[in-house]
N, C-alpha and C positions, 0 to 999 in steps of 0.2 A: 407579595411574598418577599421574604429575605432569603435569597438562594445562594448557597455556598458551592463553589466548584474547586475540586482538588486539581491544582495545576502543576503538580510535581513532574508530570511526564511531558510537559510542554517544551519540545525542542531541546537542543543542546547549546545553551547560550555560551558556554565557555569557549567552544570552538566555532561558534557562529555558523553551524552547518545548516543546510536546508532541512526543513521539517520532513519527517518520515514517519510512517506508521501512526501509532497512537499519538505521538507528539504533534504530527501534522493535524490529526483530527482535533486534538484539544485546542491548539492555537486558533484554527479557523472557526471552530464552533464558538469559542468564547468571543472572538472578534465580531462575529456576525450576530450572536445573541445580544451583544451590547448595542449594535446598530439597529436591530429590529425591535427590541423590547425597551419601551420607554415608560413602562409601568412598574416593573419589579426592581428590587434592589439586589445587587450582586456583591458577594464577598469572595474574593479570589485568594486562595491559599497557595503559596508557592515557596520554594527555597530561596535563600538570600541572593543567589547568583543571577536572578532575573535582571535584565538590563533595562535602563531607563528608555532606551529606544523601543523596546518591545512594549513597555507600558504605554508609550505614546501611540504606537501602532494599534494596540488593542482597544484602548479606552476611548480615544478620540475626544469628543466633547461631552461624553456621558458622565454626569456628576453623581450617579447613583451607584458608584463602585467604591468598594473598600478593599485595600490590599492587606493581607496578613502573612507575615513570614512565620514559618514554623520555628518554635523554640528548640534549643538543645540539639541543633543539627549535627554536632560532633558525635552524638550517640549513634547516628545512622550507620556508621561503619563498624563500631565496636559492639554495639548492642542493638542489632537491627530489629529484633522482635519488640523490645521495649519501645524503641523509637517509632517503628512503623505501625504499631498497634495501640500502645498505651499513650504515648506522647501525642501522636496525631489525633487520636480520638478525643483527648482532652482539649486540644486546640479547636476542634470542631465544636465541641460542647460549649466552650467559653464564648464563641462567636454568636451564640443565640440565634442560629439560623432556623428557618422553617423547613428547609429542605436541603439535602446535600446531594450533589451530582458527582459521582466517581466515574470518570471517563475511561478508566484503564482496567476494566474487568473486575475490580475487587474493592471491598470495604474493609476498614480496619476492624479487627475482631471485637473491640470494646465500644464500638459506636452503635447505638440502638435506636436512634431517632429516624424519622422518615428519610428515605434515600432512594435515589435512582442510580443504577449503574449502566454503563454501556459495555456490551460484550462484542468483541471484534472477531475473534478467531478461536476455535476450539480444536484445532488440528492435533494438538499435543495429546489429547485423550485417545485418539484413534491411532496416531502414528508418532509415538515418542522417539522412534528411531530417526526421525527427520531433524531432531533438535540436538542441542549441545550435549556433550558427553555426560554432564551432571544429571541428565534426565534418563540415561540409559537404564533399562531394567525396572525402574520405579519412578513414579512421579514425585516431584519435590513437594515441600510443605505447602507452598501457595496453591498448587494444583490439587493436592490431597485434602487440604483443610480450608484454606482461605476462600478459594473459588466456590466450592459447594456451599459454604456458609453465606457468602455474599449473594449468590443467586436466590437463595431461600429467604434471606433477611431483607433484601431490597423490596420496597413496595412495588416498584415497577422496573422492568428491564428494557433497555433500548438495544435492539439487535441491528447491526449495520446491513443485514441482508436477510432474505427469507431462508437462505441456507443456514445462517447462524441461528435463526430462530428454531428451525427444525432440529439442529444439533443440540440446542439448549433443552428442548422438550425431550429428546431421545436420551441424552446423557444424564440429565439431572431430574428427569421425570417431573418437569414443571408443567403447569397449566398454560396452554398457549395464550389464554386471555390476559395473562400477566405481562406478556411481551409485546412491545410495539416495534415494528420495523421502521426505522428511519435511516434512509440511505445517507451515506456521506456525501458531501459536496465535492466538487473538483475545480480547483483553480487551474485554468489553462497555463501550460508552461510558458506562455507568451507567444509572440510572433517571431519567426526566424529573423536573424539579424540582416543587416545590409548585405548587398551582394559581395562587397569586399570582405566583410567579416565572415560571411558564409564560406567563401572560397578559402579563407585562411583556416577556418575550423576544419573543413572537410579535407583540406590538403594535409593538415596535421594528423588526421586519421587515415590518410592515404585512400580516400574514397571519392567517388563522383556522385553528383545528384542523381537520385532515383536508381542508382546502380549498387545499392547495398541494402541488406536486410538487417534489422536491429533487434537485439534483446536488451532490455534495460531493467535491472533489478539486482537484488543480492544474488550471490553465487552460493547456493546451498541446496541440499537434497530435494526439498519439495518443489523448488522452482523448475526442476527437470530440464536444466539447460542442455544437458548432453543430448536430449531428444531433438532439440532444435538444431544442434550441430550435426547430428547424424542425418536428419531430414534434409538439411542443406547440402551436405556432402553427397547424398544420393542424387539430388537434383543436378548438381554440377557434373558429377562423374558420368551421368548418362548422356550429357550433351556438353562436353568440355569446351568446344568452340563457341557454342551459343552463349554459354554463361561464363566465358573466360574473364570478362571484366566485372563480374558480380561478386560482391563480398558479403560476409556475415560478420557483423560487429557485435561483440559481447561487451556490454558496459555495466558497471556496478561494482559494489564493494565485495570483497571476498568475505563470505560469512563463515561457515564451518563445513567440514567434510566436503570440501570442494575439489579434492584431488581427482575424483572420477570425472568431473567436468573438464578439467584441464587435460586429462588423458584423452578424453573424447575429442578435444580440439586438435591434439597432436595426431590422433588416428584419422580424424576427418581430413586434415590437410594431407596426410599420407595417401588416402584414397583418391583425393583430387589430383595429387601429383602423379600418381600412377596412371590415371585416366588421361591426363594431359600429355604425359610422355608417350603413351600408346597412340595418341592421336597426332603425334609429331609436333606438339606445342611446347613452348618453354614454360615449365611449371612456375607457379608463384604461390605465396601464402595467401589464401583467400578467406580463411577464418582467423579472426584476431580478437584477443582480449585487450581492451584499451583502458581498463580501470574505471575509476569513478569520474563521471562527467561533471564539470563545473556547472553551477547553476545557470550562469549566463550563457552557456553553450547548449543547454538541454533542448530548448525549442528548435534551435538550428539543426541539431543532430536528429531529433525525432522527425521534425517537419520535412526533411529532405530524404527520408528513407523510402524505399520502394515498398517495404512491408515491415510491420512490427510483429515479432514472433514471441508468443508468451504461452508456452505449453505447461503451465504450472499444474501440479497435481492437486493443490488445494489453495483457495483464496477465500478469506472471509468477506472481502469486498472486491478488490481488483482495481485499485486506483491507476496503475500504469496503463492499462488498456484504455481507460477513459481519457487520459492525457494524450495518448496517440490518436484516438478517435476525434478529439477536439480539434486536431490539426488536419483532419481528413486523411490520415494515413491508414491504408488497409491493414486490418488487424487479423492475425491468425492466432486464435486462442484455444485453450483447452475446453472441452465440453464437460468439465468437472466442476463440482462445488458451486460457487456463486457466479462463475463467469458466464454461463448461458443466460442467467437472470439479468446480469448487468449489460451484456453485449446485445441481447435480443437478436434482431436480424441484421445488426450493423457490423458483424464480423464473421469470418469463416471459422467455424468451430470444428475441432478435430479431436480424435481420441489421442491423448498425450502419450499413450503407451504403444502407438502404432506409428513408427517413423514414416511409413509409406503415405499415411494421410497428411503428414506435415509436408512431405515432398510434393504431393498432388496439389495441396493448397498453395504452396509457393509457386508452382508452375502456373497455376490459374491466375495468381496475382501478377506475375511477371508478363503474362500474355496481354495485360492491359485491356483496352477497349471499353465498351459500354458497361460491362459487368463491374469493372473496377471503379469506373466513374460513379456508378450507382451506389456501390459499397461505400465509397468515400463520402458521398452526400448523406447517406443514412447514418454514417458514423458521426459526422458533425452534428446532425440533428439529435441523435441519441445522447451524445455527450452533453449537449446543452440542457438536458433534463436533470442533470446532477449538479446542483448549485447550492452553495452554503446558505443562501438566504432561505431557501425552502427547508434545508436541514434545521436551521435555527427556529423557524416558525413551527415546524412539527415537533421540535424538542420542547418548546414552550407549552404546546398542547399536552405533552407527556407530564410536564411539571404540574399543570393544572389538574390532570387526572390523579396524580399522586397525592396531592394534599387533600383531595376530596375523598380518597379511599378510606 
């Protein structure tokens, strides 16, 4: 087969940032497809800003790869519909591919040949209030028109979890047989750095090894960061002396509608301060937002945490919990959406709308002992099941099914 892949969503090369979300998926899927598949030919479509470094990383020694830059890219800003649907469709047509894979939920409206799409997350259909202001009150054109067209037009759909598959069937009335569940892989964030580097990084955050809990992700409504803050504040305020040296670190980019989360941090610290003062202790700031973690420090900060707290209200897949589990860090995660499916018995699952459950889970983890050791071992084992080689091999099977349909 001659397989085309739309790589426009692959990372943010201009700022050389770490892969995230769909960009992460596209990068690692393509990289491992080219490593695993020595039979089919691939045509990679992307914008002109792709770097030579990335081409080398992705392609390796595979000679059955062609690169195509999309034409008329200046139109993308001024005439987005014409560029995103007419120009892009024409570019795919001219390449004479047997199959197109669109890894970012949607197909261009004027492309009518065999295609596979990957659908990651459908939260916006049930909870538009979690998203940017432009979505308030009504779905935008991509959600109202492009997405419904794409899931019906595609010959097969890849869902990144059974939760996403169920949402596809429910929201778009699709036949389940059309949808293949192929889990994303997970690249380990790496190993924590040397002792000297670890001490330097942790000192910069004002924390000690195994004496801090961590949330890592965007700060936005559906991530439910405020619940993690309230659960932690309840824990410390009930036993201020016992947990005097324990911190909660909130790391990640500010997304949107984050004011309530920062208000929760302020209020959580006030609750802890009041409890410490009542106990005759010198109060200190035990809940802190530290911003975006540098890629080179990520493994160190995750790997030395006492617990990873992730009370998200909805996840299509849940990559952050797998990264934490791969380092053996006890995970406290929501019992919603895909997270029970991904975590299985390798995490403590809580109702994200009940702060007291988060508090109890934190207390259980901080008690240590055989339970936590067993949880850590199960976490490493579970995380190892999510790898990009398997994702690539299962994706190739979907391609074969698609062209036979």
